[in-house]
N, C-alpha and C positions, 0 to 999 in steps of 0.2 A: 148204726151201721157205719163202719169206717170206710173212708174213701181212700183208695190207693193213689198216691202221688205219682205223677209221671216223673221220670228221671230228669234231673237238671242237666243242662248242657254246659260243659266246661271247655274253654279254649285256653290252652297253655301256649304261650309264646316264649320259646327258649332262645334267648339272644346271647347267652354267655358261652365263652370258650369252655372246653371240657374240664380243664384242670387249673384255671386261674383262681377259682373261688368255689364256694359251695353252691352257688346259684344253679349251675347245670344239674347237679345231683338233686337239688331241691325241686326243680321243675319236674324231673322224672318221678320223684317220690310222690309229688302231688298228683300227677297223672295216674300213677299206679294205685294210689289210695282211693281216688275217686272212682276209678274203674272197678276196684274191688267191691265197692258198694253199688255197683251196677248203674253208675251214672254215665251219661254220654260224654266221652272225652275225645277231643281233637287236640293235636299238638302240631305247632308250626315251628320249625327251626329257621331262625333268621340270623343275619349278621354272623358273628363268630360262632353262634350256636350250631351252624351247619357242620362245624368241625367235630362236634360230638358224634356224628354219624359215620365218620371214616373208619374203614377196616384197618386192621393191623396196627392199632395204637400200642405203644410201648410203655404204658403207664406203670405196669408191674415192675419194670426195671428201675423206676424212680421211687418205688415204694408206695405208689398210689393205686387204689383200686381202679381197675379198668372200667370206665363208664359204658363202654359198648356192650358189656354183659347185661347191664340194666336196660339199655335201649332194646335189646333183643327180647326182653321180657314184656315189652309193651304189647306185642301180638298175643302173648299168652294170656294177658289180662283183657283181651279183646279191645284194645285201643287200635282200631283199624283205620282211623283217619290220621295218618302221619304224613306231614307235608314239609316241604322246604321252599323257601322264598327264592324265586328265580334270580333276583339281584344278588343274593349271597352266593348262589352256585356260580354265577358269572364272575363275581368279585374274586373268589378264591380259585377260579379256573378248575372247578370240579365237575365230575360227571356222576349222575346218580348210581352208576354201576360201582362206584367206589364206596358206597354206603353199606352198612351192615344189614340193612333191611330195605325192602321196597318202599318207596315214597312217591307221593304225588308232588309235582312241581307246580307252585302257584304264583300268581302275580300279586302285585300290591293291591290291585282292585279286588282280587279274590279274597285277600286277607281282610279288607274293609268289610266285605260281605259277611265273612265268618265272624268278625267282631260284632257286627250289628245283630247277628242271629244267635249269639251265645248268651246264656243266662249269666255266666261268670267268665271274666277274662282275667288271666293272670300273666304278667310279664316278668320273666326272671332271666 
């Protein structure tokens, strides 16, 4: 008799700016791939990573694919735990209404708890 495994929990911490490297896109690709295999995925945008969430990015004008289109796919893949670090929101003087999707704002203490509870933590 085969025993079904419960899904692993993945915490992706996205710290990279949207267009300076491939790190931002890699974090999103990992989140989408894990979710496609019905794993529990949470993603926290920290530091310059919060800039990935901004509406009205003009990446297409620079010949780069707009990352916000990938971010909006998170909900389609049932990645429902999407968070931003309060310190990053404050540092960049942002408001969650400026983001392409709804997020939960979390503190550093919340992030420590998330890290402790995750099976896998990836920082990109």
